[in-house]
Each structure stands twice: as C-alpha cells, then as structure tokens.
Backbone bond lengths (Angstrom), bond angles and torsions (degrees), N, CA, C in turn:
res aa  C-N    CA-C-N  psi(-1)  N-CA   C-N-CA  omega(-1)  CA-C   N-CA-C  phi
1 X - - - 1.456 - - 1.537 110.67 -
2 X 1.321 115.86 -41.60 1.461 120.52 -179.31 1.530 110.00 -62.76
3 X 1.343 117.38 -41.20 1.465 121.22 178.53 1.518 111.42 -64.06
4 X 1.332 116.88 -37.58 1.457 121.21 177.90 1.529 109.97 -63.70
5 X 1.328 117.68 -44.02 1.461 121.90 179.40 1.528 110.51 -62.35
6 X 1.339 116.23 -42.68 1.461 120.65 178.85 1.527 111.31 -62.91
7 X 1.321 116.99 -43.47 1.458 121.34 177.35 1.525 110.62 -62.28
8 X 1.315 116.85 -43.33 1.464 122.04 178.99 1.530 110.54 -61.79
9 X 1.326 117.24 -42.99 1.473 121.68 180.00 1.524 111.37 -63.28
10 X 1.323 117.13 -35.68 1.466 121.11 178.57 1.524 110.73 -73.58
11 X 1.311 117.96 -34.99 1.462 122.33 -176.34 1.530 113.08 -75.16
12 X 1.312 119.38 -28.00 1.470 121.90 -176.77 1.530 111.68 -54.63
13 X 1.343 119.80 -50.66 1.466 118.07 179.14 1.526 112.97 -60.15
14 X 1.321 118.25 -33.00 1.457 120.91 179.48 1.521 111.57 -67.17
15 X 1.311 116.50 -37.40 1.457 120.87 -179.05 1.522 110.84 -70.33
16 X 1.320 116.35 -39.44 1.452 119.84 -174.53 1.522 114.45 -94.74
17 X 1.320 118.60 -6.76 1.458 119.16 177.55 1.526 109.32 -75.63
18 X 1.307 115.00 152.72 1.462 121.04 -175.68 1.530 111.40 -70.63
19 X 1.324 115.64 151.96 1.460 122.02 178.42 1.526 109.38 -93.74
20 X 1.322 116.39 88.34 1.454 120.88 177.88 1.523 112.06 -88.08
21 X 1.331 116.94 -17.41 1.454 121.20 -179.82 1.521 108.75 -142.01
22 X 1.325 115.78 115.75 1.456 121.67 179.38 1.532 109.16 -85.30
23 X 1.323 118.22 161.02 1.478 120.57 -177.16 1.534 114.31 -58.07
24 X 1.330 118.40 -28.37 1.466 121.48 -178.78 1.530 112.76 -90.65
25 X 1.329 117.68 10.82 1.462 121.11 -173.42 1.523 112.31 -118.81
26 X 1.344 113.61 163.12 1.460 120.72 170.11 1.519 108.28 -134.63
27 X 1.313 115.66 151.66 1.454 121.63 -179.02 1.526 110.33 -79.99
28 X 1.323 115.47 129.58 1.463 121.03 172.00 1.528 108.27 -87.17
29 X 1.353 115.83 -47.24 1.460 121.47 -174.18 1.522 107.67 -159.59
30 X 1.320 117.07 136.39 1.465 119.98 176.27 1.517 109.89 -154.66
31 X 1.324 115.66 158.21 1.461 122.15 174.22 1.523 108.98 -163.48
32 X 1.325 115.13 161.34 1.455 122.14 172.32 1.526 107.32 -93.65
33 X 1.338 116.55 152.45 1.457 120.25 178.30 1.524 109.92 -100.12
34 X 1.318 114.97 163.24 1.472 119.85 -179.85 1.521 111.78 -64.14
35 X 1.337 118.07 -23.68 1.468 120.31 179.45 1.527 112.27 -94.21
36 X 1.341 117.38 17.44 1.457 121.12 172.61 1.518 116.18 85.30
37 X 1.307 118.02 10.44 1.469 121.37 177.62 1.527 109.35 -92.03
38 X 1.321 115.15 177.12 1.464 121.21 -179.04 1.524 108.67 -135.05
39 X 1.339 116.13 136.91 1.458 121.98 174.69 1.522 106.78 -119.91
40 X 1.331 115.04 132.28 1.453 120.73 177.31 1.519 109.58 -136.93
41 X 1.313 116.53 131.14 1.460 123.31 172.89 1.524 105.48 -111.73
42 X 1.330 115.76 119.25 1.471 120.64 -175.28 1.511 110.30 -123.57
43 X 1.333 114.60 163.36 1.463 120.47 172.43 1.517 107.69 -139.56
44 X 1.311 114.33 152.58 1.449 120.39 173.57 1.529 107.92 -65.92
45 X 1.331 117.77 142.60 1.462 121.53 -177.92 1.525 112.52 -60.86
46 X 1.340 117.33 -23.66 1.470 121.55 177.95 1.529 111.48 -99.28
47 X 1.335 116.43 13.86 1.470 123.47 -179.82 1.518 113.52 60.85
48 X 1.338 117.06 30.69 1.470 121.15 178.38 1.525 111.85 -73.93
49 X 1.332 117.62 -25.77 1.466 120.82 -179.52 1.523 110.73 -163.80
50 X 1.335 114.59 166.73 1.460 124.01 172.72 1.526 105.54 -128.97
51 X 1.338 117.38 145.81 1.463 119.58 -179.63 1.530 110.72 -150.93
52 X 1.333 114.56 139.19 1.466 124.16 175.74 1.519 107.56 -96.72
53 X 1.332 117.03 136.19 1.468 121.63 176.56 1.529 108.38 -133.13
54 X 1.340 114.73 140.50 1.460 120.66 -178.84 1.514 109.05 -145.52
55 X 1.318 116.58 141.51 1.455 119.89 175.90 1.509 112.44 165.60
56 X 1.323 113.63 -160.86 1.459 120.80 179.73 1.519 109.44 -87.40
57 X 1.308 115.10 175.76 1.457 120.13 178.15 1.529 110.60 -60.88
58 X 1.331 116.55 -32.57 1.462 121.33 -174.63 1.520 115.33 -95.24
59 X 1.351 117.24 -15.43 1.461 118.22 -174.07 1.522 111.52 -151.66
60 X 1.325 116.19 128.28 1.455 121.28 171.80 1.530 106.01 -74.42
61 X 1.328 117.06 119.15 1.462 121.85 -175.69 1.523 112.22 -93.82
62 X 1.334 116.17 -22.75 1.460 119.84 -179.83 1.518 109.66 -148.70
63 X 1.329 115.78 133.50 1.458 122.65 171.99 1.513 107.23 -126.27
64 X 1.327 116.04 132.86 1.459 120.22 177.07 1.511 108.82 -138.55
65 X 1.322 116.72 135.04 1.460 126.78 -12.99 1.531 110.69 -70.10
66 X 1.329 114.47 165.98 1.463 119.95 -176.65 1.526 112.06 -68.04
67 X 1.335 116.46 -31.79 1.469 119.89 179.58 1.522 109.68 -105.16
68 X 1.294 115.56 145.62 1.464 121.94 -178.00 1.526 109.34 -100.72
69 X 1.343 115.48 88.80 1.462 121.20 -178.72 1.525 109.88 -131.58
70 X 1.302 115.86 169.38 1.465 122.83 177.65 1.541 111.11 -59.03
71 X 1.334 116.45 -29.96 1.470 121.43 -179.73 1.530 112.60 -65.91
72 X 1.317 117.72 -17.36 1.463 121.48 -177.29 1.533 111.83 -58.70
73 X 1.326 117.60 -33.44 1.458 121.33 -178.77 1.528 111.75 -58.80
74 X 1.324 117.55 -33.51 1.460 122.02 -177.08 1.525 113.21 -75.98
75 X 1.335 117.10 -8.10 1.458 120.88 -177.23 1.530 113.07 -92.54
76 X 1.322 116.68 0.06 1.457 122.45 179.55 1.528 109.35 -120.79
77 X 1.342 116.04 148.11 1.458 121.50 175.67 1.524 108.69 -127.99
78 X 1.324 115.84 127.41 1.455 122.69 -179.17 1.518 109.84 -107.34
79 X 1.330 116.41 136.90 1.465 120.93 173.55 1.527 108.40 -140.62
80 X 1.323 114.37 148.75 1.460 119.05 179.88 1.529 110.14 -150.35
81 X 1.321 114.41 161.29 1.456 121.13 176.46 1.522 107.73 -149.92
82 X 1.307 116.28 135.51 1.465 120.95 177.52 1.524 109.12 -133.48
83 X 1.336 115.06 129.89 1.467 119.99 174.13 1.526 107.02 -132.27
84 X 1.298 116.23 116.59 1.462 121.80 179.23 1.512 110.99 -82.76
85 X 1.306 115.69 -171.06 1.463 120.31 176.41 1.505 114.23 104.56
86 X 1.304 117.20 1.64 1.461 120.65 176.04 1.511 114.44 65.76
87 X 1.320 114.21 -160.77 1.471 122.31 -175.66 1.522 112.22 -59.16
88 X 1.358 116.92 -42.24 1.464 120.34 -176.51 1.528 113.11 -65.73
89 X 1.330 117.88 -19.78 1.468 121.96 178.80 1.534 111.64 -111.30
90 X 1.325 116.26 14.44 1.469 121.57 -176.78 1.530 110.45 50.75
91 X 1.336 115.32 47.92 1.457 120.94 -179.95 1.523 112.00 -57.27
92 X 1.324 114.98 147.98 1.459 119.27 180.00 1.515 110.47 -157.59
93 X 1.320 114.70 160.06 1.458 122.66 175.10 1.521 105.81 -138.96
94 X 1.324 116.72 114.92 1.467 122.61 -176.20 1.525 109.32 -121.96
95 X 1.319 117.02 130.52 1.467 122.48 178.57 1.523 108.82 -134.98
96 X 1.331 116.06 130.38 1.471 121.97 -177.83 1.525 110.45 -136.18
97 X 1.320 115.85 144.82 1.457 122.10 172.00 1.519 106.66 -133.45
98 X 1.340 117.01 124.62 1.459 120.77 -178.27 1.518 111.25 -120.42
99 X 1.335 114.23 152.01 1.462 122.11 172.40 1.521 107.49 -157.11
100 X 1.324 115.82 160.47 1.460 121.56 179.83 1.514 109.24 -119.61
101 X 1.335 115.13 133.56 1.460 122.22 179.49 1.525 108.70 -141.72
102 X 1.334 117.10 122.85 1.474 122.44 178.26 1.530 112.61 51.02
103 X 1.318 117.14 48.70 1.467 124.41 177.99 1.522 114.34 65.34
104 X 1.319 117.51 16.49 1.456 122.28 172.80 1.523 108.01 -114.95
105 X 1.338 115.51 136.03 1.458 119.32 174.90 1.529 107.88 -99.43
106 X 1.319 115.11 131.48 1.462 122.37 178.58 1.519 107.74 -110.78
107 X 1.319 116.01 132.23 1.459 120.47 176.77 1.531 108.30 -128.91
108 X 1.332 115.24 111.30 1.458 121.05 173.59 1.514 106.54 -83.26
109 X 1.323 117.43 143.77 1.457 118.31 179.72 1.526 112.06 -146.03
110 X 1.321 113.12 154.01 1.466 123.30 169.63 1.508 105.39 -142.22
111 X 1.339 117.31 122.34 1.460 120.97 -176.21 1.531 111.13 -132.14
112 X 1.328 113.82 154.21 1.463 121.68 172.99 1.523 107.61 -140.62
113 X 1.340 116.03 135.88 1.459 121.97 175.36 1.524 108.48 -124.39
114 X 1.332 116.52 124.02 1.464 121.25 -179.34 1.527 111.62 -73.06
115 X 1.328 117.52 -26.25 1.468 120.17 -177.24 1.522 112.02 -56.78
116 X 1.325 116.74 -46.81 1.461 119.95 178.88 1.528 112.46 -116.59
117 X 1.338 114.72 11.79 1.460 122.40 -179.24 1.533 111.60 50.61
118 X 1.331 115.46 44.25 1.470 120.28 -178.95 1.526 110.82 -101.06
119 X 1.320 114.24 144.08 1.456 123.68 176.34 1.518 107.09 -121.16
120 X 1.329 117.11 143.43 1.462 119.18 174.47 1.518 110.13 -149.39
121 X 1.312 114.71 155.20 1.455 121.83 175.06 1.514 107.68 -150.06
122 X 1.323 115.91 155.62 1.453 119.24 178.63 1.508 111.82 164.81
123 X 1.329 113.82 -163.43 1.456 122.68 -179.91 1.520 107.28 -134.89
124 X 1.317 117.03 131.73 1.460 121.52 171.63 1.522 107.06 -108.81
125 X 1.329 115.83 123.40 1.462 121.98 179.96 1.524 106.86 -110.28
126 X 1.346 115.83 122.77 1.466 121.22 -178.00 1.518 109.28 -118.00
127 X 1.355 115.64 127.80 1.466 119.22 -179.75 1.522 111.07 -85.32
128 X 1.323 116.89 -179.85 1.468 121.94 -175.77 1.524 112.79 -66.49
129 X 1.350 118.09 -17.05 1.463 121.83 177.43 1.527 111.34 -95.86
130 X 1.334 115.70 11.33 1.465 124.32 176.87 1.531 113.42 70.90
131 X 1.329 116.93 19.59 1.460 121.07 174.94 1.527 108.04 -84.15
132 X 1.333 115.04 122.67 1.465 120.48 -175.69 1.525 111.08 -102.44
133 X 1.315 115.03 140.90 1.455 123.00 174.48 1.524 107.46 -123.72
134 X 1.330 115.82 127.97 1.457 120.55 179.91 1.523 110.55 -98.55
135 X 1.311 115.68 132.91 1.454 123.14 173.87 1.527 105.20 -110.89
136 X 1.319 115.90 110.05 1.454 121.20 -174.29 1.514 111.19 -80.10
137 X 1.329 115.37 129.70 1.455 121.10 176.60 1.518 111.27 -93.12
138 X 1.314 115.63 156.85 1.465 121.80 176.10 1.524 106.36 -92.62
139 X 1.326 116.31 109.48 1.464 121.59 -170.82 1.530 112.68 -58.10
140 X 1.320 117.17 -38.88 1.469 119.55 -175.90 1.532 112.81 -70.20
141 X 1.341 118.17 -9.25 1.471 120.95 179.12 1.525 112.76 -94.67
142 X 1.338 117.39 0.15 1.471 120.91 -177.89 1.525 110.59 -61.04
143 X 1.325 113.42 135.79 1.470 121.14 169.92 1.527 105.99 -126.35
144 X 1.318 116.79 137.10 1.457 120.59 -179.64 1.515 111.56 80.01
145 X 1.343 114.76 -166.26 1.467 120.29 -176.62 1.526 109.65 -156.24
146 X 1.334 115.76 134.74 1.464 118.71 173.92 1.523 110.41 -60.30
147 X 1.322 117.08 -26.31 1.465 121.10 179.34 1.532 111.83 -59.92
148 X 1.330 118.00 -19.62 1.467 120.93 177.39 1.530 112.25 -67.38
149 X 1.317 117.01 -8.26 1.466 121.10 178.31 1.526 112.12 -80.01
150 X 1.321 117.54 -12.67 1.475 121.85 -179.29 1.525 112.13 -51.95
151 X 1.312 117.24 -42.06 1.469 121.83 -174.42 1.523 112.40 -104.47
152 X 1.318 117.16 33.93 1.470 120.74 178.61 1.524 109.81 -119.12
153 X 1.308 115.46 -177.56 1.463 121.28 -179.02 1.526 113.66 -85.93
154 X 1.330 118.16 2.42 1.456 120.86 178.70 1.524 109.08 -64.40
155 X 1.340 116.82 147.76 1.466 120.49 178.12 1.523 109.39 -64.54
156 X 1.309 116.28 142.20 1.469 122.63 177.68 1.518 107.91 -111.44
157 X 1.314 115.31 145.20 1.455 120.86 179.15 1.514 107.81 -133.67
158 X 1.342 116.30 136.77 1.442 120.05 176.22 1.517 108.58 -66.07
159 X 1.318 115.89 136.18 1.453 120.78 179.30 1.526 108.96 -65.24
160 X 1.319 116.03 132.30 1.451 120.07 177.49 1.521 114.33 87.32
161 X 1.332 118.64 1.52 1.459 118.41 -179.78 1.506 111.29 -91.46
C-alpha cells in the first residue's frame, strides 16, 4: 500500500503538468522566462507541422497556430545574421522567428554580441499600435536553436529587408 501511495504521489505532477512536447514531436527551441513561464517551439518529427507554445509549468496558455497542419510552416518567418571577427569586428549572431496572432506580432529571439560578450533570448510582443512588450528569457535554460530552422519549410527573410 505504501508503494502504491508513493507511486501515486510521483504520478500526480506528471498528470497535471502541461504538454509542451507530444510523443510525435521534437523541440526546435525552448527556454524559461524570468517570470516563470515557458516557451517551446516544436515540430512534428515527420515535419507535418510547427507550433509555438507558451504558458506556465502547469498549463499551456497559448498555442500557435491552433491547428497542426502542413500550412503551419507558412505562418512563421525566420531571419538571421552572423558576423564573425570577434570583438574587434563587432561580431554578432542574431536569430529571429516572427508570427502574427490576433493582431499581435510575436518575435522570438536569440542574440549574441562579441563587443560586450552578451547573450540574450526572449519574446517581443507588439500590439496593433506598435507598443512592444519584452518577455525576457533565461539564457541558460535554452534548449535547441532557432538556427535549426534554416533547413525547414518555414519562410526565410533576409535580415534588414
């Protein structure tokens, strides 16, 4: 009986924790935010769809797009820029993924600047009046890389265009 109770106590968090990764999916990019939320960008292992998920540890609060279809790839735009040469050349690595949902533009980012050796990640949410809100990510919690979008069906955009 005691073993059953222990097993039950361990299983409760698994049942009530949010489903950020389904068995048929793999993580492209994810991180925790400074305010305790979680962002995950996933794709089906057979490249049937891509989906953004955001929320608390216990509940996915937003999924985009709502349906998991092949068309989902066309709803995201990836852009990147890389300049080597270290500090003396102001080296940098910039990666962005944008999408629009309900008149809000979401931009996921991961950046590095050699000048001050700074790393950052997060989400910038811009409303229809161009007011931006930054959601700061915790860099050390990053899993995956937006750069993995290079060889996918997501739309690509030249940086600065």
